[in-house]
C-alpha positions as a Markdown table, in Angstrom:
| # | Residue | x | y | z |
|---|---|---|---|---|
| 1 | Met | 15.1 | 20.4 | -10.6 |
| 2 | Leu | 13.4 | 23.3 | -12.5 |
| 3 | Leu | 10.4 | 21.1 | -13.3 |
| 4 | Pro | 9.3 | 20.5 | -9.6 |
| 5 | Ala | 10.3 | 24.1 | -8.9 |
| 6 | Leu | 7.7 | 25.2 | -11.5 |
| 7 | Val | 5.1 | 23.0 | -9.9 |
| 8 | Asp | 5.8 | 24.6 | -6.5 |
| 9 | Val | 5.6 | 28.1 | -8.0 |
| 10 | Ile | 2.1 | 27.2 | -9.4 |
| 11 | Asp | 1.1 | 25.8 | -6.0 |
| 12 | Ser | 2.6 | 28.8 | -4.1 |
| 13 | Asn | 4.9 | 26.5 | -2.2 |
| 14 | Arg | 8.2 | 28.0 | -1.0 |
| 15 | Asp | 10.0 | 24.7 | -1.8 |
| 16 | Trp | 10.7 | 26.2 | -5.2 |
| 17 | Ile | 13.6 | 28.1 | -3.6 |
| 18 | Val | 15.2 | 24.8 | -2.6 |
| 19 | Phe | 15.0 | 23.4 | -6.1 |
| 20 | Val | 16.1 | 26.5 | -7.8 |
| 21 | Gly | 19.0 | 27.0 | -5.4 |
| 22 | Ser | 20.1 | 23.4 | -5.8 |
| 23 | Ala | 19.9 | 23.6 | -9.6 |
| 24 | Val | 22.0 | 26.7 | -9.6 |
| 25 | Val | 24.7 | 25.3 | -7.3 |
| 26 | Ile | 24.9 | 22.0 | -9.2 |
| 27 | Ala | 24.9 | 23.7 | -12.6 |
| 28 | Ala | 27.8 | 26.0 | -11.5 |
| 29 | Ile | 29.9 | 23.0 | -10.2 |
| 30 | Cys | 29.3 | 21.0 | -13.4 |
| 31 | Thr | 30.2 | 24.0 | -15.5 |
| 32 | Leu | 33.5 | 24.4 | -13.7 |
| 33 | Ile | 34.3 | 20.7 | -14.1 |
| 34 | Ala | 33.5 | 20.9 | -17.8 |
| 35 | Val | 35.7 | 24.0 | -18.3 |
| 36 | Ala | 38.5 | 22.5 | -16.3 |
| 37 | Thr | 38.6 | 19.3 | -18.3 |
| 38 | Arg | 37.9 | 20.7 | -21.7 |
| 39 | Gly | 40.3 | 19.5 | -24.3 |
| 40 | Glu | 41.7 | 16.7 | -22.1 |
| 41 | Pro | 42.1 | 13.4 | -24.0 |
| 42 | Phe | 39.7 | 10.6 | -23.0 |
| 43 | Arg | 41.5 | 7.3 | -22.6 |
| 44 | Pro | 38.8 | 4.6 | -22.0 |
| 45 | Ser | 39.7 | 1.4 | -20.1 |
| 46 | Pro | 37.8 | -1.2 | -18.2 |
| 47 | Arg | 39.1 | 0.1 | -14.8 |
| 48 | Leu | 38.0 | 3.7 | -15.7 |
| 49 | Gly | 34.6 | 2.3 | -16.8 |
| 50 | Phe | 34.0 | 0.6 | -13.4 |
| 51 | Leu | 35.0 | 3.7 | -11.7 |
| 52 | Leu | 32.9 | 6.1 | -13.8 |
| 53 | Val | 29.7 | 4.0 | -13.5 |
| 54 | Thr | 30.0 | 3.8 | -9.7 |
| 55 | Val | 30.9 | 7.5 | -9.3 |
| 56 | Ile | 28.2 | 8.7 | -11.7 |
| 57 | Trp | 25.5 | 6.7 | -9.9 |
| 58 | Ser | 26.8 | 7.7 | -6.5 |
| 59 | Thr | 27.0 | 11.4 | -7.4 |
| 60 | Gly | 23.5 | 11.3 | -8.9 |
| 61 | Ser | 22.2 | 9.9 | -5.7 |
| 62 | Leu | 23.9 | 12.7 | -3.6 |
| 63 | Ile | 22.5 | 15.3 | -6.1 |
| 64 | Gly | 19.0 | 13.8 | -5.7 |
| 65 | Thr | 19.3 | 14.0 | -1.9 |
| 66 | Ile | 19.8 | 17.8 | -1.8 |
| 67 | Pro | 16.2 | 19.0 | -2.5 |
| 68 | Ile | 14.8 | 16.2 | -0.3 |
| 69 | Tyr | 17.0 | 17.0 | 2.6 |
| 70 | Phe | 16.4 | 20.7 | 2.6 |
| 71 | Ala | 12.7 | 20.5 | 1.9 |
| 72 | Leu | 12.2 | 17.9 | 4.6 |
| 73 | Pro | 14.9 | 18.5 | 7.2 |
| 74 | Gln | 13.1 | 16.4 | 9.8 |
| 75 | Leu | 13.9 | 13.3 | 7.8 |
| 76 | Gly | 17.6 | 13.6 | 8.4 |
| 77 | Phe | 20.4 | 13.0 | 5.8 |
| 78 | Ala | 20.4 | 9.2 | 6.0 |
| 79 | Ala | 16.7 | 9.0 | 5.2 |
| 80 | Ala | 16.9 | 11.6 | 2.5 |
| 81 | Leu | 19.8 | 9.8 | 0.9 |
| 82 | Phe | 17.9 | 6.5 | 1.2 |
| 83 | Glu | 14.9 | 8.1 | -0.7 |
| 84 | Ser | 17.2 | 9.4 | -3.4 |
| 85 | Val | 19.0 | 6.1 | -3.9 |
| 86 | Ser | 15.7 | 4.2 | -3.8 |
| 87 | Gly | 14.4 | 6.4 | -6.6 |
| 88 | Leu | 17.5 | 6.3 | -8.9 |
| 89 | Thr | 17.9 | 2.5 | -8.4 |
| 90 | Thr | 14.1 | 2.1 | -9.0 |
| 91 | Thr | 13.7 | 0.2 | -5.8 |
| 92 | Gly | 10.6 | 2.1 | -4.6 |
| 93 | Ala | 11.2 | 1.8 | -0.9 |
| 94 | Thr | 10.4 | 5.0 | 1.0 |
| 95 | Thr | 11.2 | 6.7 | 4.3 |
| 96 | Ile | 8.5 | 9.3 | 3.9 |
| 97 | Ser | 5.2 | 9.0 | 5.7 |
| 98 | Gly | 2.2 | 11.2 | 4.7 |
| 99 | Leu | 2.7 | 11.2 | 0.9 |
| 100 | Asp | -0.9 | 12.4 | 0.4 |
| 101 | Ala | 0.0 | 15.7 | 2.2 |
| 102 | Leu | 3.5 | 16.1 | 0.6 |
| 103 | Pro | 4.0 | 19.1 | -1.7 |
| 104 | Arg | 3.5 | 18.3 | -5.4 |
| 105 | Gly | 7.1 | 19.5 | -6.2 |
| 106 | Leu | 8.7 | 16.8 | -4.0 |
| 107 | Leu | 6.3 | 14.1 | -5.3 |
| 108 | Leu | 7.3 | 15.0 | -8.9 |
| 109 | Trp | 11.0 | 15.0 | -7.9 |
| 110 | Arg | 10.7 | 11.5 | -6.5 |
| 111 | Ser | 9.1 | 10.3 | -9.7 |
| 112 | Leu | 11.7 | 12.0 | -11.9 |
| 113 | Leu | 14.5 | 10.3 | -10.0 |
| 114 | Ser | 12.7 | 7.0 | -10.6 |
| 115 | Phe | 12.2 | 7.9 | -14.3 |
| 116 | Leu | 15.8 | 8.9 | -14.8 |
| 117 | Gly | 17.1 | 5.8 | -12.9 |
| 118 | Gly | 15.0 | 3.5 | -15.2 |
| 119 | Ile | 16.3 | 4.8 | -18.5 |
| 120 | Gly | 19.8 | 5.1 | -17.0 |
| 121 | Ile | 20.0 | 1.4 | -16.2 |
| 122 | Ile | 18.6 | 0.4 | -19.5 |
| 123 | Gly | 21.4 | 2.5 | -21.2 |
| 124 | Met | 24.1 | 1.0 | -19.0 |
| 125 | Ala | 22.8 | -2.6 | -19.4 |
| 126 | Leu | 22.8 | -2.3 | -23.2 |
| 127 | Leu | 25.7 | 0.0 | -23.9 |
| 128 | Ile | 28.2 | -0.1 | -21.0 |
| 129 | Phe | 27.9 | -3.3 | -19.0 |
| 130 | Pro | 28.7 | -5.6 | -21.9 |
| 131 | Ser | 32.1 | -3.8 | -22.5 |
| 132 | Leu | 32.9 | -4.2 | -18.8 |
| 133 | Arg | 32.0 | -8.0 | -19.0 |
| 134 | Val | 29.2 | -7.6 | -16.3 |
| 135 | Gly | 25.5 | -7.7 | -16.5 |
| 136 | Gly | 25.2 | -11.4 | -17.5 |
| 137 | Met | 24.3 | -11.5 | -21.2 |
| 138 | Ala | 22.5 | -8.2 | -21.8 |
| 139 | Leu | 23.8 | -8.1 | -25.4 |
| 140 | Phe | 24.2 | -11.9 | -25.9 |
| 141 | His | 21.6 | -12.2 | -28.6 |
| 142 | Leu | 22.5 | -8.9 | -30.2 |
| 143 | Glu | 26.1 | -10.0 | -30.6 |
| 144 | Ser | 25.2 | -13.5 | -31.8 |
| 145 | Ser | 22.4 | -12.7 | -34.2 |
| 146 | Asp | 24.1 | -10.0 | -36.1 |
| 147 | Arg | 27.7 | -10.3 | -37.4 |
| 148 | Ser | 28.2 | -6.6 | -37.0 |
| 149 | Gly | 27.5 | -7.0 | -33.2 |
| 150 | Lys | 25.2 | -3.9 | -33.3 |
| 151 | Leu | 21.5 | -3.7 | -33.5 |
| 152 | Leu | 21.7 | -0.3 | -35.3 |
| 153 | Pro | 24.5 | 1.2 | -37.3 |
| 154 | Arg | 25.7 | 3.5 | -34.5 |
| 155 | Val | 25.4 | 3.5 | -30.7 |
| 156 | Ser | 23.8 | 7.0 | -31.0 |
| 157 | Gln | 20.9 | 5.5 | -32.9 |
| 158 | Leu | 20.5 | 2.7 | -30.4 |
| 159 | Ser | 20.5 | 5.3 | -27.6 |
| 160 | Ala | 17.9 | 7.4 | -29.5 |
| 161 | Gly | 15.8 | 4.3 | -30.0 |
| 162 | Ile | 15.8 | 3.5 | -26.3 |
| 163 | Val | 14.9 | 7.0 | -25.3 |
| 164 | Gly | 12.1 | 7.1 | -27.9 |
| 165 | Val | 10.6 | 3.8 | -26.8 |
| 166 | Tyr | 10.9 | 4.6 | -23.1 |
| 167 | Val | 9.3 | 8.1 | -23.4 |
| 168 | Ser | 6.6 | 6.9 | -25.7 |
| 169 | Leu | 5.5 | 4.0 | -23.4 |
| 170 | Thr | 5.6 | 6.4 | -20.4 |
| 171 | Leu | 3.3 | 8.9 | -22.2 |
| 172 | Leu | 0.9 | 6.1 | -23.3 |
| 173 | Cys | 0.8 | 4.7 | -19.7 |
| 174 | Ala | 0.0 | 8.2 | -18.3 |
| 175 | Ile | -2.8 | 8.7 | -20.9 |
| 176 | Leu | -4.4 | 5.3 | -20.0 |
| 177 | Tyr | -4.1 | 6.1 | -16.2 |
| 178 | His | -5.9 | 9.4 | -16.8 |
| 179 | Val | -8.6 | 7.8 | -18.9 |
| 180 | Cys | -9.2 | 5.3 | -16.2 |
| 181 | Gly | -10.0 | 8.1 | -13.7 |
| 182 | Met | -6.6 | 9.0 | -12.2 |
| 183 | Pro | -5.9 | 12.8 | -11.9 |
| 184 | Leu | -3.5 | 14.1 | -14.5 |
| 185 | Phe | -0.7 | 14.9 | -12.0 |
| 186 | Asp | -1.0 | 11.5 | -10.4 |
| 187 | Ala | -1.1 | 9.8 | -13.8 |
| 188 | Val | 2.2 | 11.4 | -14.9 |
| 189 | Asn | 3.9 | 10.5 | -11.7 |
| 190 | His | 2.7 | 6.9 | -11.6 |
| 191 | Ala | 3.5 | 6.4 | -15.3 |
| 192 | Met | 7.1 | 7.4 | -14.7 |
| 193 | Ser | 7.4 | 5.0 | -11.9 |
| 194 | Thr | 5.5 | 2.2 | -13.7 |
| 195 | Leu | 7.8 | 2.0 | -16.8 |
| 196 | Ala | 10.9 | 2.5 | -14.6 |
| 197 | Thr | 9.5 | -0.4 | -12.4 |
| 198 | Gly | 10.3 | 2.1 | -9.6 |
| 199 | Gly | 7.1 | 1.9 | -7.5 |
| 200 | Phe | 7.1 | 5.5 | -6.1 |
| 201 | Ser | 3.5 | 6.7 | -5.6 |
| 202 | Thr | 1.8 | 9.9 | -4.6 |
| 203 | His | -0.2 | 8.2 | -1.9 |
| 204 | Asp | 0.6 | 6.1 | 1.2 |
| 205 | Glu | -1.8 | 3.5 | 0.0 |
| 206 | Ser | -0.1 | 3.3 | -3.4 |
| 207 | Leu | -2.4 | 2.3 | -6.2 |
| 208 | Gly | -4.8 | 0.8 | -3.8 |
| 209 | Phe | -5.8 | 4.4 | -3.0 |
| 210 | Tyr | -7.9 | 4.5 | -6.2 |
| 211 | Gln | -9.9 | 1.3 | -5.7 |
| 212 | Ser | -10.0 | 0.8 | -9.4 |
| 213 | Asp | -9.6 | -2.5 | -11.2 |
| 214 | Ala | -9.0 | -0.7 | -14.5 |
| 215 | Ile | -6.0 | 1.2 | -13.0 |
| 216 | Leu | -4.6 | -2.0 | -11.6 |
| 217 | Met | -4.9 | -3.7 | -15.0 |
| 218 | Val | -3.1 | -0.9 | -16.8 |
| 219 | Ala | -0.3 | -0.9 | -14.2 |
| 220 | Thr | 0.1 | -4.7 | -14.5 |
| 221 | Val | 0.5 | -4.5 | -18.4 |
| 222 | Phe | 3.0 | -1.6 | -18.3 |
| 223 | Met | 5.0 | -3.1 | -15.4 |
| 224 | Ile | 5.4 | -6.2 | -17.7 |
| 225 | Leu | 6.4 | -4.0 | -20.6 |
| 226 | Gly | 9.0 | -2.3 | -18.4 |
| 227 | Ala | 10.4 | -5.6 | -17.3 |
| 228 | Leu | 10.9 | -6.9 | -20.9 |
| 229 | Pro | 14.2 | -6.2 | -22.8 |
| 230 | Phe | 13.9 | -2.8 | -24.5 |
| 231 | Val | 15.7 | -4.1 | -27.5 |
| 232 | Leu | 12.6 | -6.0 | -28.3 |
| 233 | Tyr | 10.6 | -2.8 | -29.0 |
| 234 | Ile | 13.4 | -1.4 | -31.2 |
| 235 | Arg | 13.5 | -4.6 | -33.2 |
| 236 | Leu | 9.8 | -4.3 | -33.9 |
| 237 | Phe | 10.7 | -1.7 | -36.4 |
| 238 | Leu | 13.3 | -3.9 | -38.0 |
| 239 | Pro | 11.2 | -6.9 | -39.3 |
| 240 | Arg | 14.0 | -8.9 | -41.0 |
| 241 | Arg | 16.3 | -8.8 | -37.9 |
| 242 | Phe | 13.3 | -9.3 | -35.6 |
| 243 | Gln | 12.5 | -12.6 | -37.4 |
| 244 | Arg | 16.1 | -13.9 | -36.8 |
| 245 | Trp | 16.0 | -12.9 | -33.1 |
| 246 | Arg | 14.7 | -15.2 | -30.4 |
| 247 | Asp | 15.2 | -14.6 | -26.7 |
| 248 | Pro | 14.2 | -17.4 | -24.4 |
| 249 | Gln | 14.0 | -15.2 | -21.3 |
| 250 | Ile | 11.0 | -13.4 | -22.6 |
| 251 | Gly | 8.8 | -16.5 | -22.9 |
| 252 | Leu | 10.0 | -17.9 | -19.6 |
| 253 | Phe | 9.3 | -14.5 | -17.9 |
| 254 | Leu | 5.7 | -14.4 | -19.2 |
| 255 | Val | 5.1 | -18.0 | -18.3 |
| 256 | Ile | 6.4 | -17.4 | -14.7 |
| 257 | Cys | 4.1 | -14.5 | -14.3 |
| 258 | Leu | 1.1 | -16.4 | -15.7 |
| 259 | Val | 1.7 | -19.6 | -13.6 |
| 260 | Leu | 2.4 | -17.8 | -10.3 |
| 261 | Thr | -0.6 | -15.5 | -10.8 |
| 262 | Leu | -3.0 | -18.4 | -11.4 |
| 263 | Val | -1.6 | -20.3 | -8.4 |
| 264 | Leu | -1.9 | -17.3 | -6.2 |
| 265 | Ala | -5.4 | -16.5 | -7.5 |
| 266 | Ala | -6.4 | -20.1 | -6.7 |
| 267 | Thr | -5.1 | -19.8 | -3.1 |
| 268 | Arg | -7.1 | -16.5 | -2.7 |
| 269 | Ile | -10.3 | -18.2 | -4.0 |
| 270 | Val | -9.9 | -21.2 | -1.8 |
| 271 | Ile | -8.5 | -19.7 | 1.4 |
| 272 | Asn | -9.8 | -16.1 | 1.3 |
| 273 | Asn | -13.1 | -16.9 | -0.4 |
| 274 | Val | -12.9 | -14.0 | -2.8 |
| 275 | Ser | -14.5 | -13.8 | -6.3 |
| 276 | Ile | -12.6 | -15.0 | -9.3 |
| 277 | Lys | -12.4 | -11.5 | -10.8 |
| 278 | Glu | -11.0 | -10.0 | -7.6 |
| 279 | Ala | -8.6 | -12.9 | -7.2 |
| 280 | Leu | -7.2 | -12.6 | -10.7 |
| 281 | Ile | -6.8 | -8.9 | -10.8 |
| 282 | Ser | -5.4 | -8.4 | -7.3 |
| 283 | Ser | -3.1 | -11.5 | -7.7 |
| 284 | Ala | -1.8 | -10.4 | -11.1 |
| 285 | Phe | -1.1 | -6.8 | -10.0 |
| 286 | Asn | 0.7 | -7.5 | -6.8 |
| 287 | Leu | 2.6 | -10.5 | -8.1 |
| 288 | Val | 3.8 | -8.8 | -11.2 |
| 289 | Ser | 4.7 | -5.8 | -9.1 |
| 290 | Val | 7.0 | -8.0 | -7.0 |
| 291 | Ile | 8.4 | -10.1 | -9.8 |
| 292 | Thr | 9.3 | -6.9 | -11.9 |
| 293 | Thr | 10.7 | -5.3 | -8.7 |
| 294 | Thr | 8.3 | -2.4 | -9.1 |
| 295 | Gly | 6.9 | -2.2 | -5.6 |
| 296 | Phe | 3.4 | -0.9 | -6.1 |
| 297 | Val | 0.7 | -2.5 | -3.9 |
| 298 | Ser | -3.0 | -2.5 | -3.8 |
| 299 | Glu | -3.3 | -4.0 | -0.3 |
| 300 | Asp | -1.3 | -5.8 | 2.3 |
| 301 | Phe | -0.7 | -9.1 | 0.6 |
| 302 | Thr | 1.0 | -10.5 | 3.6 |
| 303 | Leu | -2.4 | -10.8 | 5.2 |
| 304 | Trp | -3.8 | -13.1 | 2.5 |
| 305 | Ser | -2.4 | -16.4 | 3.7 |
| 306 | Asn | 0.9 | -18.2 | 4.4 |
| 307 | Ala | 0.7 | -19.8 | 1.0 |
| 308 | Ala | 0.6 | -16.3 | -0.6 |
| 309 | Ile | 3.6 | -15.1 | 1.5 |
| 310 | Gly | 5.5 | -18.1 | 0.3 |
| 311 | Ile | 4.7 | -17.3 | -3.4 |
| 312 | Phe | 5.6 | -13.7 | -2.9 |
| 313 | Phe | 8.9 | -14.6 | -1.2 |
| 314 | Phe | 9.9 | -16.8 | -4.2 |
| 315 | Ala | 8.9 | -14.1 | -6.6 |
| 316 | Met | 11.2 | -11.5 | -4.9 |
| 317 | Phe | 14.2 | -13.4 | -6.2 |
| 318 | Ile | 13.2 | -13.7 | -9.9 |
| 319 | Gly | 13.3 | -10.1 | -11.3 |
| 320 | Gly | 12.6 | -9.2 | -14.9 |
| 321 | Cys | 14.6 | -9.6 | -18.2 |
| 322 | Ala | 18.1 | -8.5 | -18.9 |
| 323 | Gly | 18.2 | -5.1 | -20.7 |
| 324 | Ser | 15.0 | -3.9 | -18.9 |
| 325 | Thr | 14.3 | -1.5 | -16.0 |
| 326 | Ala | 13.7 | -4.4 | -13.6 |
| 327 | Gly | 16.1 | -5.7 | -10.9 |
| 328 | Gly | 16.5 | -9.0 | -9.2 |
| 329 | Ile | 18.5 | -12.0 | -10.4 |
| 330 | Lys | 16.9 | -11.8 | -13.8 |
| 331 | Val | 15.4 | -14.5 | -15.9 |
| 332 | Asn | 18.3 | -14.9 | -18.3 |
| 333 | Arg | 20.6 | -15.9 | -15.5 |
| 334 | Ile | 18.1 | -18.4 | -14.3 |
| 335 | Ile | 18.0 | -20.0 | -17.8 |
| 336 | Ile | 21.9 | -20.2 | -17.8 |
| 337 | Leu | 22.0 | -21.7 | -14.3 |
| 338 | Tyr | 19.4 | -24.3 | -15.3 |
| 339 | Ala | 21.4 | -25.2 | -18.4 |
| 340 | Leu | 24.5 | -25.6 | -16.2 |
| 341 | Val | 22.7 | -27.9 | -13.7 |
| 342 | Arg | 21.1 | -30.0 | -16.4 |
| 343 | Ala | 24.5 | -30.4 | -18.1 |
| 344 | Asn | 26.2 | -31.5 | -14.9 |
| 345 | Phe | 23.4 | -34.0 | -14.2 |
| 346 | Arg | 23.9 | -35.5 | -17.6 |
| 347 | Arg | 27.6 | -35.6 | -17.1 |
| 348 | Val | 27.1 | -37.6 | -13.9 |
| 349 | Leu | 25.1 | -40.2 | -15.7 |
| 350 | Arg | 27.4 | -40.2 | -18.7 |
| 351 | Pro | 30.9 | -39.2 | -17.6 |
| 352 | His | 32.5 | -39.3 | -21.0 |
| 353 | Ser | 29.8 | -37.3 | -22.8 |
| 354 | Val | 30.4 | -33.8 | -24.1 |
| 355 | Gln | 27.6 | -31.5 | -22.9 |
| 356 | Arg | 27.1 | -28.2 | -24.7 |
| 357 | Leu | 25.4 | -25.4 | -22.8 |
| 358 | Lys | 22.8 | -23.6 | -24.9 |
| 359 | Tyr | 20.9 | -20.4 | -24.5 |
| 360 | Gly | 18.1 | -20.8 | -27.0 |
| 361 | His | 19.9 | -21.8 | -30.2 |
| 362 | Asp | 23.3 | -20.3 | -29.2 |
| 363 | Asp | 26.2 | -21.7 | -27.2 |
| 364 | Ile | 26.9 | -20.2 | -23.8 |
| 365 | Ser | 30.4 | -19.0 | -23.6 |
| 366 | Leu | 32.7 | -19.8 | -20.6 |
| 367 | Glu | 33.0 | -16.0 | -20.0 |
| 368 | Thr | 29.2 | -15.6 | -19.8 |
| 369 | Leu | 28.9 | -18.7 | -17.5 |
| 370 | Gln | 31.6 | -17.3 | -15.2 |
| 371 | Ser | 29.9 | -13.9 | -15.1 |
| 372 | Val | 26.5 | -15.4 | -14.1 |
| 373 | Thr | 28.1 | -17.7 | -11.5 |
| 374 | Ile | 30.0 | -14.8 | -9.9 |
| 375 | Phe | 26.9 | -12.7 | -9.8 |
| 376 | Ile | 24.8 | -15.4 | -8.1 |
| 377 | Phe | 27.5 | -16.0 | -5.5 |
| 378 | Leu | 27.8 | -12.2 | -4.8 |
| 379 | Phe | 24.1 | -11.8 | -4.7 |
| 380 | Phe | 23.6 | -14.3 | -1.9 |
| 381 | Leu | 26.8 | -13.3 | -0.1 |
| 382 | Ser | 25.6 | -9.7 | -0.1 |
| 383 | Leu | 22.2 | -10.9 | 1.2 |
| 384 | Leu | 23.9 | -12.8 | 4.0 |
| 385 | Val | 26.3 | -9.9 | 5.0 |
| 386 | Gly | 23.5 | -7.4 | 4.7 |
| 387 | Thr | 21.2 | -9.5 | 7.0 |
| 388 | Thr | 23.9 | -9.8 | 9.6 |
| 389 | Ala | 24.8 | -6.1 | 9.5 |
| 390 | Leu | 21.1 | -5.1 | 9.8 |
| 391 | Ser | 20.7 | -7.5 | 12.7 |
| 392 | Ile | 23.6 | -5.8 | 14.5 |
| 393 | Cys | 21.7 | -2.5 | 14.0 |
| 394 | Gly | 18.8 | -3.9 | 16.1 |
| 395 | Leu | 16.5 | -5.3 | 13.4 |
| 396 | Asp | 14.7 | -8.6 | 13.9 |
| 397 | Leu | 15.8 | -11.4 | 11.7 |
| 398 | Leu | 12.7 | -11.3 | 9.4 |
| 399 | Thr | 12.9 | -7.6 | 8.9 |
| 400 | Ala | 16.7 | -7.7 | 8.4 |
| 401 | Phe | 16.5 | -10.5 | 5.8 |
| 402 | Ser | 13.6 | -9.1 | 3.9 |
| 403 | Ala | 15.1 | -5.6 | 3.9 |
| 404 | Ser | 18.4 | -7.0 | 2.6 |
| 405 | Leu | 16.6 | -8.9 | -0.1 |
| 406 | Thr | 14.4 | -6.0 | -1.2 |
| 407 | Ala | 17.5 | -3.7 | -1.3 |
| 408 | Val | 19.9 | -5.9 | -3.3 |
| 409 | Gly | 17.1 | -7.0 | -5.5 |
| 410 | Asn | 15.6 | -3.5 | -5.9 |
| 411 | Val | 12.2 | -4.9 | -5.1 |
| 412 | Gly | 10.6 | -2.3 | -2.8 |
| 413 | Pro | 8.4 | -3.7 | 0.0 |
| 414 | Gly | 9.7 | -6.3 | 2.4 |
| 415 | Phe | 8.0 | -8.5 | 5.0 |
| 416 | Gly | 7.1 | -7.8 | 8.6 |
| 417 | Gln | 5.1 | -5.0 | 10.3 |
| 418 | Leu | 7.8 | -2.3 | 9.7 |
| 419 | Ile | 8.7 | -2.6 | 6.1 |
| 420 | Gly | 5.9 | -4.7 | 4.7 |
| 421 | Pro | 3.4 | -3.6 | 2.0 |
| 422 | Ala | 1.5 | -1.6 | 4.6 |
| 423 | Gly | 4.6 | 0.1 | 6.2 |
| 424 | Asn | 7.7 | 1.9 | 5.0 |
| 425 | Phe | 11.4 | 2.3 | 6.0 |
| 426 | Ser | 11.0 | 5.5 | 8.1 |
| 427 | Phe | 11.2 | 3.5 | 11.4 |
| 428 | Leu | 14.7 | 2.1 | 10.7 |
| 429 | Pro | 17.7 | 3.6 | 12.4 |
| 430 | Ala | 20.1 | 5.7 | 10.5 |
| 431 | Pro | 22.9 | 3.0 | 10.3 |
| 432 | Ala | 20.5 | 0.6 | 8.8 |
| 433 | Leu | 19.4 | 3.2 | 6.2 |
| 434 | Trp | 23.1 | 3.7 | 5.2 |
| 435 | Ile | 23.6 | 0.0 | 4.8 |
| 436 | Leu | 20.5 | -0.4 | 2.7 |
| 437 | Ser | 21.4 | 2.6 | 0.5 |
| 438 | Phe | 24.7 | 0.9 | -0.3 |
| 439 | Met | 23.0 | -2.4 | -0.9 |
| 440 | Met | 20.4 | -0.8 | -3.3 |
| 441 | Leu | 23.3 | 0.8 | -5.2 |
| 442 | Ile | 25.4 | -2.4 | -5.6 |
| 443 | Gly | 22.2 | -4.3 | -6.5 |
| 444 | Arg | 21.3 | -1.9 | -9.3 |
| 445 | Leu | 24.8 | -1.8 | -10.7 |
| 446 | Glu | 25.0 | -5.6 | -10.9 |
| 447 | Leu | 27.2 | -6.1 | -7.8 |
| 448 | Val | 30.5 | -6.7 | -9.6 |
| 449 | Thr | 30.7 | -3.1 | -10.9 |
| 450 | Val | 30.9 | -1.7 | -7.4 |
| 451 | Leu | 32.4 | -4.5 | -5.4 |
| 452 | Val | 35.4 | -4.7 | -7.7 |
| 453 | Leu | 36.4 | -1.3 | -6.5 |
| 454 | Leu | 37.0 | -2.8 | -3.0 |
| 455 | Ser | 39.7 | -5.1 | -4.4 |
| 456 | Pro | 43.2 | -3.8 | -3.7 |
| 457 | Ser | 44.3 | -5.2 | -7.2 |
| 458 | Phe | 41.9 | -2.7 | -8.8 |
| 459 | Trp | 44.1 | 0.2 | -7.7 |
| 460 | Arg | 47.4 | -1.4 | -8.6 |
| 461 | Asp | 49.0 | -0.8 | -12.0 |
């Protein structure tokens, strides 16, 4: 909070009082907790892990709300909380209109929330979720390719590697943005949102504000980098282990991005009669933004054609790779489900055959298969319940469904006039914002992590 406070001091904006006051209060509370629990033995358990992950993410969202609420009291608490949750879950949906006139301190705070949320979810996906048996198979290939079960000798080294890669890529992205003509402050803010696949911008028009093909191409590349498993970058410095490591989700993810981009570009050329260059750049940027659940836009792609809307609707379900900053269903789960369907089809044709489920060259364990199946079921159940709840709040069916999908998938923009690429979530009623905040949280924490707390058996010895 002291970083945006410093920016506000430089800009002679009195919001620095809000950030400093919030920082002092939060620091005092945390200090008291640290002193009160000093020396207490830590007894880790799966139940404590589920509880800690949910409480930490919820507490972080509340802390992020404080400066937004007091700096923009006209928003209301529900909208301020939505903004904070959207940042930390790297969803990128916003309830704030007039970003161009917003104080720079608040703009930096929103980007910092997205930046912290991105690196936080990578750490949990690689270090915490596997021990809780959630997150699909974020460490599947790490565990199967090395007998030690660890990529580096100690977890601290893996954590340091993740932080180093994340910060380095963010700095490189900011430099390239600036070189392409983006002001330095905007470049830093957009770089933090790009690697986090968060989608927060400093302008209402998002990256379309700059009218620069070079900026769109840089954003496209780094959104893809943010959606790849960060273990990949660490393994680049471990040549021997890198040679033994193959992850099918990476190739499939890149193929999906390429094929859908070419199909979308073709529809733009034929239906919208645009040039090949414009079609390729705009299609690649907006499609990758949706697939990686970033949420940046260069224009209102829902006006392109019905064919384009269909492609974007399909892309909203996909997501990035496991162990990345992206949300959605994720490509590794798609591979596992395809393997399951294919095996069942073969079993129907040959009832007495034994079908082995494979992920690349490795067998898929029953535990992994159950985890993926449960996630898919909860994903669509949450989508159905969320759509119903939002419809009760007064939203039309299209807005309710796309809002639920963009929240549980942490995508960003939805469909319709209100929450489409040209709109935002500021027009939604407070109850709808509360529902969407909860859905963004459970979507970011892989559903099971939060929903298991609602089970009475969780609280019984």
